[in-house]
VOGU-3710 file (C-alpha; in Angstrom, 3 decimals, decimal comma):
1> mtqvdevlrl> -43,701/41,575/113,732  -42,497/38,032/113,083  -43,999/35,013/114,725  -40,967/34,638/116,928  -41,409/38,267/118,095  -45,095/37,552/118,815  -44,244/34,472/120,734  -41,687/36,436/122,777  -44,192/39,145/123,414  -46,623/36,678/124,883
11> tlkendcgms> -44,118/34,655/126,947  -45,206/33,131/130,173  -42,704/34,911/132,386  -44,026/36,556/135,538  -43,239/40,105/134,183  -45,350/39,556/131,092  -49,025/40,274/130,549  -51,078/39,716/133,750  -53,634/37,060/134,390  -56,411/39,575/134,488
21> tilepssmtk> -55,849/40,856/130,980  -54,788/38,344/128,305  -55,249/35,231/130,512  -58,713/35,648/131,909  -61,302/36,126/129,182  -65,018/36,136/130,102  -65,425/32,754/128,370  -63,529/31,018/131,215  -65,241/30,151/134,454  -63,738/31,237/137,755
31> geinfhkaak> -62,693/27,619/138,404  -60,869/27,414/135,033  -59,110/30,655/135,651  -57,916/29,324/139,057  -56,917/26,059/137,475  -54,639/27,824/134,932  -53,170/29,995/137,671  -52,428/26,986/139,881  -50,740/25,203/137,005  -48,604/28,295/136,229
41> endlesvrkl> -47,619/28,682/139,897  -46,920/24,997/140,509  -49,700/24,795/143,070  -50,179/21,007/142,899  -52,773/20,832/145,738  -55,004/23,364/144,103  -54,733/21,529/140,713  -55,764/18,310/142,360  -58,614/19,911/144,236  -59,978/21,661/141,117
51> lseyhvnvnc> -59,789/18,469/139,084  -61,301/16,142/141,659  -63,817/18,311/143,508  -64,798/20,936/141,068  -64,417/18,744/137,957  -62,633/21,444/135,950  -61,899/20,276/132,364  -58,195/19,415/132,271  -58,020/20,750/128,675  -59,943/24,075/129,192
61> knnldrtalh> -58,446/26,922/127,167  -57,946/30,625/127,526  -58,372/33,244/124,828  -54,941/32,259/123,391  -55,966/28,522/123,196  -53,578/27,732/125,971  -54,214/24,898/128,441  -52,975/24,393/131,935  -50,387/22,024/130,513  -48,979/24,880/128,398
71> wasangnidv> -48,497/26,949/131,552  -46,934/24,137/133,573  -44,570/23,163/130,650  -43,447/26,739/130,072  -42,608/27,132/133,822  -41,031/23,690/134,189  -43,499/22,573/136,845  -42,725/18,913/136,800  -45,228/17,776/139,560  -48,079/19,608/137,888
81> ieklvedgad> -47,189/18,293/134,476  -47,211/14,680/135,765  -50,571/15,159/137,346  -52,059/16,748/134,227  -50,687/13,946/131,991  -52,026/11,426/134,442  -55,498/12,927/134,177  -55,521/12,908/130,427  -54,306/16,330/129,410  -53,944/16,746/125,618
91> leskdkygmr> -50,133/16,526/125,019  -50,557/17,901/121,470  -52,816/20,849/122,189  -51,834/23,893/120,183  -52,215/27,545/121,239  -52,996/30,352/118,935  -49,395/30,250/117,560  -49,190/26,554/117,193  -47,043/26,172/120,239  -47,521/22,782/122,052
101> pvlwaawfgh> -46,487/22,132/125,612  -43,226/20,436/124,596  -42,350/23,531/122,382  -42,901/25,892/125,310  -40,772/23,686/127,527  -37,988/23,786/124,846  -38,406/27,550/124,456  -37,739/28,145/128,135  -35,144/25,415/128,422  -36,937/23,091/130,857
111> leaikvlitg> -35,195/19,796/130,052  -36,953/17,663/132,692  -40,379/18,922/131,474  -39,442/17,868/127,973  -38,513/14,387/129,168  -41,793/14,007/131,088  -43,858/15,112/128,143  -42,032/12,903/125,629  -42,158/9,929/128,039  -45,962/10,563/128,385
121> gatplctnkq> -46,391/10,377/124,589  -45,799/13,872/123,253  -44,161/13,911/119,787  -40,790/15,664/119,668  -41,188/16,295/115,910  -43,888/18,891/116,182  -43,678/22,528/114,874  -45,504/25,724/115,512  -47,104/27,959/112,847  -43,723/29,494/112,142
131> gmgilhcaaq> -42,392/26,024/111,474  -40,140/25,964/114,517  -39,440/22,600/116,206  -37,974/22,007/119,605  -34,403/22,370/118,247  -35,238/25,786/116,781  -36,785/26,801/120,129  -33,791/25,609/122,095  -31,134/27,115/119,785  -33,052/30,460/119,587
141> nnhvgvmnfi> -32,697/30,764/123,299  -29,230/29,214/123,863  -30,482/26,155/125,824  -27,531/23,896/125,125  -28,650/21,286/127,651  -31,984/20,817/125,758  -29,946/20,698/122,501  -27,687/17,936/123,951  -30,763/15,932/124,909  -32,146/16,235/121,391
151> feslenmnin> -28,958/15,181/119,728  -28,301/12,260/122,136  -31,728/10,890/122,769  -34,070/11,640/119,898  -34,114/10,080/116,499  -35,065/11,465/113,105  -34,249/15,054/114,151  -33,032/17,051/111,158  -30,381/19,499/112,390  -30,724/21,517/109,083
161> egeitgrtpl> -34,497/21,715/109,093  -35,723/25,143/108,036  -38,733/26,934/109,543  -41,280/28,630/107,414  -38,738/31,244/106,069  -36,084/28,574/105,576  -34,011/29,460/108,730  -32,293/26,576/110,438  -31,444/26,355/114,153  -28,003/27,729/113,252
171> hlaseaghie> -29,602/30,790/111,577  -31,595/31,535/114,728  -28,691/30,948/117,135  -26,418/33,067/115,048  -28,863/35,895/114,734  -29,363/35,919/118,571  -25,546/35,869/119,155  -25,560/32,582/121,054  -21,902/31,359/120,711  -22,523/28,160/122,741
181> avmrlidmsc> -25,500/27,127/120,765  -23,692/27,954/117,480  -20,647/25,875/118,436  -22,814/22,932/119,542  -24,576/22,972/116,137  -21,323/23,132/114,402  -19,998/20,215/116,454  -23,028/18,221/115,325  -22,016/18,895/111,672  -24,854/21,245/110,800
191> danardkdgk> -24,631/22,916/107,371  -22,881/26,280/108,136  -23,720/27,451/104,660  -27,447/26,676/104,659  -29,597/29,473/103,160  -33,006/30,732/104,056  -35,571/31,820/101,473  -33,807/35,172/100,944  -30,486/33,390/100,274  -29,063/34,447/103,694
201> talhlaaeag> -26,677/32,273/105,658  -26,098/32,372/109,338  -23,226/34,752/108,636  -25,600/37,231/106,975  -28,029/37,125/109,879  -25,292/37,598/112,487  -24,022/40,544/110,499  -27,466/42,020/110,364  -27,855/41,665/114,139  -24,332/42,967/114,916
211> ksevirklln> -23,079/39,685/116,459  -19,387/40,116/115,830  -18,233/37,214/118,007  -20,505/34,745/116,180  -19,181/36,092/112,932  -15,578/35,524/114,114  -16,427/31,989/115,058  -18,135/31,220/111,727  -15,193/32,727/109,698  -12,635/30,795/111,745
221> lgvevsdrda> -14,530/27,667/110,918  -14,108/28,409/107,138  -17,387/30,134/106,199  -16,778/32,254/103,174  -16,579/35,967/104,082  -17,728/37,149/100,574  -20,725/34,779/100,383  -23,796/36,556/98,872  -27,508/36,482/99,536  -30,275/36,638/96,842
231> dgktamhiaa> -29,670/40,367/96,384  -25,953/39,951/96,006  -25,259/41,375/99,446  -22,267/40,137/101,453  -21,998/40,396/105,244  -20,028/43,575/104,611  -22,981/45,175/102,793  -25,408/44,158/105,507  -23,267/45,358/108,395  -22,637/48,668/106,591
241> eeghlnviev> -26,351/49,152/106,055  -27,293/48,312/109,686  -24,475/50,370/111,199  -22,459/47,635/112,963  -18,909/48,925/113,096  -17,795/46,023/115,281  -18,848/43,577/112,572  -17,104/45,643/109,779  -13,792/45,492/111,795  -14,064/41,670/112,134
251> lfdfdakadt> -14,795/41,269/108,480  -11,760/43,298/107,519  -9,675/41,042/109,779  -10,747/38,273/107,391  -9,880/40,107/104,260  -13,397/41,202/103,300  -13,492/43,594/100,297  -14,574/47,200/100,817  -15,876/47,637/97,187  -17,852/44,419/96,473
261> etikemsplh> -21,034/45,335/94,559  -24,512/43,858/94,828  -26,806/42,967/91,910  -27,806/46,622/91,838  -24,159/47,726/91,860  -24,417/48,982/95,465  -21,186/49,076/97,421  -20,934/48,953/101,257  -20,213/52,662/101,061  -23,511/53,263/99,295
271> fatsrghsdi> -25,373/51,570/102,070  -23,440/53,332/104,919  -23,855/56,790/103,441  -27,576/56,393/102,738  -28,164/55,430/106,426  -25,851/58,062/107,870  -23,306/55,737/109,531  -20,426/58,166/109,640  -18,070/55,994/111,546  -18,501/53,196/109,068
281> vttliehgaq> -18,130/55,570/106,073  -14,785/56,682/107,572  -13,672/53,072/108,133  -14,614/51,953/104,658  -12,779/54,855/103,024  -9,642/54,142/105,179  -9,830/50,550/103,848  -9,819/51,749/100,245  -13,490/52,158/99,374  -13,952/54,103/96,162
291> ldvvnfqgnt> -15,487/57,424/96,848  -17,161/57,915/93,502  -18,400/54,483/92,663  -21,856/54,535/90,987  -24,784/52,179/91,383  -27,340/50,994/88,874  -28,965/54,444/88,852  -25,709/56,249/88,498  -25,737/57,465/92,065  -22,537/57,860/93,939
301> plhlaalgnq> -22,336/57,684/97,688  -22,569/61,476/97,782  -25,891/61,287/95,874  -27,285/58,914/98,451  -26,041/60,989/101,365  -27,869/63,945/99,884  -31,003/61,871/99,204  -31,000/60,695/102,829  -30,312/64,207/104,217  -27,160/62,885/105,913
311> sevtkilikk> -25,266/66,047/106,576  -22,354/64,605/108,584  -21,661/61,876/106,055  -21,805/64,502/103,254  -19,117/66,538/105,033  -16,966/63,383/105,416  -17,199/62,564/101,730  -16,369/66,123/100,700  -13,467/66,225/103,124  -12,100/63,038/101,598
321> kcqvdiqnyr> -12,183/64,806/98,204  -15,119/63,049/96,482  -16,323/64,549/93,123  -19,268/66,819/93,910  -20,542/67,410/90,354  -20,971/63,827/89,082  -24,338/63,451/87,398  -26,446/60,299/87,721  -28,676/58,746/85,016  -31,256/61,459/85,530
331> qqtalhigve> -28,373/63,960/85,102  -28,727/65,051/88,665  -25,869/66,088/90,830  -26,020/65,782/94,614  -26,873/69,432/94,725  -29,955/68,924/92,526  -31,057/66,165/94,804  -30,610/68,196/97,938  -32,415/71,237/96,410  -35,316/69,178/95,083
341> agyqdiveil> -35,890/67,685/98,535  -35,505/71,028/100,281  -32,604/69,901/102,533  -31,134/73,176/103,466  -28,122/71,780/105,436  -27,140/69,516/102,518  -27,406/72,399/100,132  -25,238/74,633/102,262  -22,506/71,967/102,559  -22,499/71,325/98,789
351> lganasldlr> -22,414/74,981/98,004  -19,492/75,354/100,370  -17,738/72,700/98,348  -18,179/74,820/95,227  -20,805/72,559/93,664  -21,721/73,611/90,118  -24,703/75,889/89,830  -24,867/75,629/86,082  -25,383/71,906/85,481  -28,875/70,990/84,404
361> eklgktplql> -30,806/67,781/85,208  -32,724/65,664/82,698  -35,595/68,178/82,462  -33,176/71,052/81,932  -33,459/72,576/85,367  -30,607/74,194/87,253  -30,508/73,958/91,034  -31,800/77,485/91,260  -34,787/76,727/89,047  -35,572/73,617/91,105
371> aargsfvaiv> -35,448/75,589/94,296  -37,800/78,256/92,959  -40,154/75,644/91,588  -40,280/73,974/94,991  -40,851/77,387/96,719  -37,766/76,798/98,900  -37,226/80,501/99,602  -34,174/80,093/101,908  -32,436/77,813/99,348  -33,215/80,167/96,485
381> dmiikaeryy> -31,572/83,010/98,375  -28,632/80,780/99,391  -27,917/79,746/95,869  -28,002/83,324/94,616  -25,683/84,281/97,437  -23,319/81,515/96,501  -23,370/82,360/92,815  -22,673/85,994/93,490  -20,032/85,098/96,048  -18,091/82,999/93,512
391> evtrdyheke> -18,616/85,288/90,506  -18,543/88,788/92,014  -16,583/88,723/95,252  -14,293/85,715/94,814  -11,189/87,856/94,318  -11,703/89,499/97,622  -12,494/86,342/99,570  -9,985/84,084/97,719  -7,528/83,841/100,543  -10,298/82,984/102,999
401> lddldphlyl> -12,221/80,481/100,778  -10,550/77,255/101,867  -11,082/77,792/105,593  -14,463/79,625/105,379  -17,376/77,899/107,089  -20,303/77,630/104,566  -22,697/78,519/107,372  -20,950/81,844/107,828  -20,906/83,084/104,220  -24,239/81,481/103,160
411> rqprhpsaaq> -26,361/82,473/106,154  -24,851/85,691/107,518  -23,453/88,776/105,787  -19,890/89,385/106,778  -19,947/93,227/106,758  -19,349/94,726/110,186  -22,583/96,856/109,993  -24,786/94,038/108,755  -26,861/93,769/111,970  -27,624/97,602/112,011
421> mkdilwklat> -28,320/97,563/108,321  -31,047/94,969/108,527  -33,640/97,349/110,109  -32,770/100,052/107,511  -33,188/97,624/104,667  -36,473/96,286/106,041  -37,960/99,792/106,260  -36,626/100,561/102,816  -38,187/97,488/101,265  -41,551/97,607/103,036
431> kqlkpgdwkk> -42,199/101,430/103,369  -40,138/103,344/100,784  -39,505/101,295/97,569  -42,131/101,343/94,867  -43,253/97,993/93,264  -40,744/98,019/90,433  -37,813/99,448/92,315  -36,406/96,227/93,577  -35,901/94,874/90,010  -34,219/98,084/89,063
441> lalywkftae> -31,863/97,751/91,956  -31,255/94,089/91,037  -30,180/94,993/87,524  -27,944/97,813/88,809  -26,221/95,371/91,161  -25,843/92,901/88,299  -28,301/90,282/89,459  -29,134/88,080/86,566  -32,568/87,619/84,942  -32,632/84,138/86,357
451> hiraiehqyt> -31,999/85,445/89,884  -34,858/87,944/89,547  -37,230/85,284/88,292  -36,275/82,942/91,128  -36,965/85,642/93,755  -40,225/86,682/92,119  -41,467/83,132/91,851  -42,552/83,182/95,449  -45,808/85,188/95,066  -47,918/85,926/98,122
461> gthsykehgf> -50,224/88,693/96,771  -50,188/92,217/95,491  -47,662/93,255/98,102  -45,119/90,489/97,275  -42,756/93,090/95,933  -42,056/94,175/99,521  -40,781/90,742/100,416  -39,008/90,379/97,152  -37,295/93,725/97,744  -36,129/92,779/101,261
471> rllmiwlhgv> -34,795/89,432/100,061  -32,849/91,199/97,299  -31,429/93,785/99,624  -30,338/91,171/102,117  -28,658/89,080/99,346  -26,883/92,256/98,067  -25,766/93,104/101,620  -24,323/89,601/101,883  -21,933/90,286/99,061  -20,757/93,699/100,234
481> rkdenvmrll> -17,076/93,663/101,026  -16,028/94,310/104,645  -13,992/97,428/103,626  -16,842/99,116/101,704  -19,204/101,783/102,874  -22,698/100,183/102,764  -24,653/103,483/103,068  -22,614/105,094/100,264  -23,253/102,073/97,995  -26,996/102,191/98,829
491> fealsaierr> -27,007/105,940/98,078  -25,402/105,441/94,712  -27,785/102,640/93,784  -30,974/104,605/94,698  -29,605/107,580/92,773  -28,981/105,371/89,763  -32,620/104,180/89,648  -33,813/107,836/89,886  -34,845/107,710/93,552  -32,658/110,738/94,419
501> nlaeqirrra> -34,905/111,990/97,278  -34,897/108,554/98,903  -31,108/108,405/98,418  -30,731/111,785/100,181  -32,877/110,490/103,105  -30,564/107,526/103,393  -27,460/109,797/103,245  -28,842/112,099/105,922  -29,679/109,168/108,156  -26,107/107,892/107,716
511> dfrrekfcmn> -24,729/111,314/108,532  -26,907/111,520/111,703  -25,852/108,094/112,860  -22,189/108,980/112,228  -22,510/112,248/114,102  -24,326/110,607/116,989  -21,587/107,956/117,221  -18,906/110,628/117,336  -20,679/112,516/120,100  -21,113/109,363/122,176
521> slcsit> -17,449/108,567/121,698  -16,494/112,080/122,769  -18,582/111,936/125,840  -17,101/108,640/126,909  -13,626/110,030/126,555  -14,487/113,194/128,536
//
């Protein structure tokens, strides 16, 4: 939390922290508490009585080091301010945040209070711990009347003075979106290109805060749209990162570039994809942003979308025909990144886009090996399904491939009897298959050695083979064509691995189910 945020949190408005909590510490006497309360509420009679009859110290402080004059100044209570000044109140007293009475008056825009305090001897050139003076306070809160007084009546006021982070009044007004304050500062010839300690101008801060109208004003006044901060970011980069589409649209109106790169070779599209701002991603691409531009690590926007688990953005990039198999400097594709992080949705989308399953990252691992090493069982099975889909059943599905939802073919078998088969396969794997049978079936069905190792990698004990077998059977079922007889194929496979008796049980069960179905159909007709 910045100093400004902290000041705002502890403002003196009626709806802020109550008197009984922050404002009434045990170190204050009852008279002092009432004195502060009277000053805040503009109760002049009580203030006079407490000072004259109860001899309350005019400069008594609460736990935030605030005096009665702070309260009166923040609330613009002129009569009380005059009385306190008359009785010797400390005009330069600082609270915990270095805020003096005149700064509080400027913060809340109480012009007459400022005049009384300065006439009474308060210095107008003071600053708080954040380095903010009265012009910063006024500009931050769009108090143009106070700003006019400062410009017209006070001397030696530096309009371009930076607070502790180097931000000038224009920075603060722009960030807050105060058009009136911005224009008044511009009228007084402030430096519109002044930079804070991070190299940011008012344009950068307005872009970060999403203040599109301020940006339009600044650009109309001649501020450079492609100006960069210390990291080489333009307003376009910042708006893309923060998700401000309204700012992006204004910047394009002023011929901002969609592909400008930062010091680390990051484009606006990199920032938008990493944060998942799908509307901005679409807009940038429509304005010519390169889909496959790489940053200093060799990452494309697709890499960063995968890294950030941004599924919607990933779909957009793929739909716009980005290259899915580009490898970064670690030789990782977006699929490697998604698998390594265990992002199932990202992996599904990339597999649906026919991402390569053979490419190896720097340590020589394929996506399947990374998934097995990370114990991502669902992803392991998904990759094997995809590989078998493309290599074994592609001819059958070729006509459907372009319009096929990845969620359909990677999560659910497409065979009509798949739902009924699930119970049969579960019983087969957990009750009937012997420990080595699932591997024999895998080889018969042309699963690769790598597939078998990946399934077997998830070891849960001496009965792991049951889970391995069920996973294998479900992956196999996934690839069975819709026009094939599942039970016949299962009978043939069990017979081939010399489990003839078990195969006969499966056949008899299939015959019984078929006979029962026919009887039910006959009865319904009758």
